C-alpha positions as CSV (number, residue, x, y, z in Angstrom):
1,X,-112.8,31.1,66.9
2,X,-110.9,34.1,65.8
3,X,-111.9,37.7,65.4
4,X,-112.2,39.1,61.9
5,X,-109.3,41.5,61.5
6,X,-110.6,42.6,58.1
7,X,-113.7,44.2,59.6
8,X,-111.7,46.0,62.3
9,X,-109.3,47.3,59.6
10,X,-112.3,48.4,57.5
11,X,-113.9,50.2,60.5
12,X,-110.6,51.9,61.3
13,X,-110.1,53.0,57.7
14,X,-113.7,54.2,57.4
15,X,-113.3,56.3,60.5
16,X,-110.0,57.7,59.3
17,X,-111.2,58.5,55.8
18,X,-114.1,60.4,57.5
19,X,-111.4,62.5,59.3
20,X,-112.3,61.1,62.7
21,X,-109.8,62.4,65.3
22,X,-109.9,59.2,67.4
23,X,-111.0,55.6,67.3
24,X,-111.3,53.6,70.4
25,X,-111.7,49.8,69.9
26,X,-113.1,48.3,73.2
27,X,-111.3,45.1,72.5
28,X,-111.9,43.8,76.1
29,X,-115.6,43.7,75.3
30,X,-114.8,42.1,71.9
31,X,-112.8,39.4,73.6
32,X,-115.5,38.9,76.2
33,X,-118.0,38.2,73.4
34,X,-115.7,35.6,71.8
35,X,-115.1,34.0,75.2
36,X,-118.8,33.7,75.8
37,X,-119.5,32.3,72.3
38,X,-116.5,29.8,72.3
39,X,-116.9,28.8,75.9
40,X,-113.1,29.3,76.4
41,X,-110.7,32.1,77.3
42,X,-108.4,33.7,74.7
43,X,-104.9,35.0,75.3
44,X,-106.2,38.5,75.8
45,X,-102.9,40.3,76.0
46,X,-101.5,39.1,72.7
47,X,-104.8,39.4,70.9
48,X,-105.4,43.0,72.2
49,X,-101.8,44.0,71.3
50,X,-102.1,42.6,67.8
51,X,-105.4,44.5,67.1
52,X,-104.0,47.8,68.4
53,X,-100.8,47.4,66.5
54,X,-102.6,46.6,63.3
55,X,-104.9,49.6,63.6
56,X,-102.0,52.0,64.3
57,X,-99.8,50.6,61.5
58,X,-102.6,50.6,59.0
59,X,-103.6,54.2,59.7
60,X,-100.0,55.4,59.7
61,X,-98.9,53.6,56.5
62,X,-101.6,55.4,54.5
63,X,-101.1,58.8,56.0
64,X,-104.2,59.1,58.3
65,X,-104.0,61.3,61.4
66,X,-106.6,59.4,63.3
67,X,-105.4,58.3,66.7
68,X,-106.0,54.9,68.3
69,X,-107.0,54.9,72.0
70,X,-106.9,51.4,73.6
71,X,-109.9,50.9,75.9
72,X,-111.9,48.4,78.0
73,X,-109.0,46.9,79.8
74,X,-109.6,43.9,82.1
75,X,-106.2,43.7,83.7
76,X,-102.7,45.3,83.9
77,X,-101.2,42.8,81.4
78,X,-103.5,44.0,78.7
79,X,-102.4,47.6,79.2
80,X,-98.8,46.6,79.1
81,X,-99.4,44.9,75.7
82,X,-100.5,48.2,74.2
83,X,-97.5,50.2,75.5
84,X,-96.7,52.6,72.7
85,X,-100.3,53.1,71.5
86,X,-101.4,56.7,70.8
87,X,-103.6,56.8,73.8
88,X,-105.0,54.5,76.5
89,X,-108.0,55.0,78.8
90,X,-107.3,53.2,82.1
91,X,-109.6,52.8,85.1
92,X,-108.4,54.2,88.5
93,X,-108.1,50.6,89.8
94,X,-105.7,49.6,87.0
95,X,-103.8,52.8,87.3
96,X,-103.2,52.0,90.9
97,X,-102.0,48.5,90.0
98,X,-99.6,50.0,87.4
99,X,-98.3,52.6,90.0
100,X,-97.6,49.8,92.5
101,X,-96.0,47.5,90.0
102,X,-92.3,46.9,89.7
103,X,-92.8,45.1,86.3
104,X,-90.8,46.8,83.5
105,X,-92.8,48.6,80.9
106,X,-91.5,47.8,77.4
107,X,-92.8,49.5,74.3
108,X,-94.8,46.8,72.5
109,X,-96.1,49.1,69.6
110,X,-93.3,50.9,67.9
111,X,-94.3,52.5,64.6
112,X,-90.7,53.2,63.8
113,X,-90.2,49.5,63.2
114,X,-91.4,48.4,59.7
115,X,-94.4,46.0,60.0
116,X,-94.4,44.9,56.4
117,X,-96.5,46.2,53.6
118,X,-100.2,46.2,54.1
119,X,-102.7,46.3,51.2
120,X,-104.8,49.5,51.2
121,X,-108.4,48.6,51.7
122,X,-110.7,49.6,48.9
123,X,-113.7,50.5,50.9
124,X,-117.1,51.8,49.9
125,X,-120.4,51.5,51.8
126,X,-121.3,48.2,50.1
127,X,-118.0,46.6,51.1
128,X,-118.2,48.0,54.6
129,X,-121.7,46.8,55.2
130,X,-120.7,43.3,53.8
131,X,-117.8,43.1,56.2
132,X,-120.0,44.2,59.1
133,X,-122.7,41.7,58.3
134,X,-120.2,38.9,58.0
135,X,-119.0,39.6,61.5
136,X,-121.6,38.5,64.1
137,X,-119.7,40.0,67.0
138,X,-119.4,43.4,65.3
139,X,-123.1,43.4,64.3
140,X,-124.3,42.4,67.8
141,X,-121.9,44.8,69.7
142,X,-122.7,47.7,67.4
143,X,-126.4,47.2,67.8
144,X,-126.1,46.8,71.6
145,X,-123.9,49.9,71.8
146,X,-126.4,52.0,69.9
147,X,-129.3,50.8,72.1
148,X,-127.3,51.6,75.3
149,X,-126.3,55.1,74.0
150,X,-129.9,55.8,73.0
151,X,-131.2,54.7,76.5
152,X,-128.6,57.0,78.1
153,X,-129.7,59.9,75.9
154,X,-133.4,59.3,76.9
155,X,-132.3,59.3,80.6
156,X,-130.3,62.5,80.1
157,X,-133.2,64.3,78.4
158,X,-135.5,63.3,81.2
159,X,-133.0,64.4,83.8
160,X,-132.6,67.8,82.1
161,X,-136.4,68.2,81.6
162,X,-137.0,67.5,85.4
163,X,-134.6,70.3,86.3
164,X,-135.9,73.0,83.9
């Protein structure tokens, strides 16, 4: 089982073309989904690094200013694989592990090094929806995320109403 890079590229491009300042793929959650479906572990570090690198290179090659922020790290090794990414969001626990580590930090994502020519995605709503619907993980995780954000919004509204 392999994740669909075409959908992630399409999502990145759609965000960039909408002038989003930042995209933050939670690839730890993505890999968790695949692990659960396949019943086996994946080499998280290399997979995470490849996805981050592809997003950054794709956006840079076509002149987008959208930044990529790696997120949802499960271990220190995953963070090190994205060294060179625009931004990273790291938990206090993993920051502590990095602080106490003597392991060298090598730049894994270097946009100064040519990555080969990538085709520009011709993307409209129909194509985007097709790629989304063809990707079970993306469809499930997007729907789950929307439900969770909505539940949190309802809790926040209730919290504010109780205090007014």
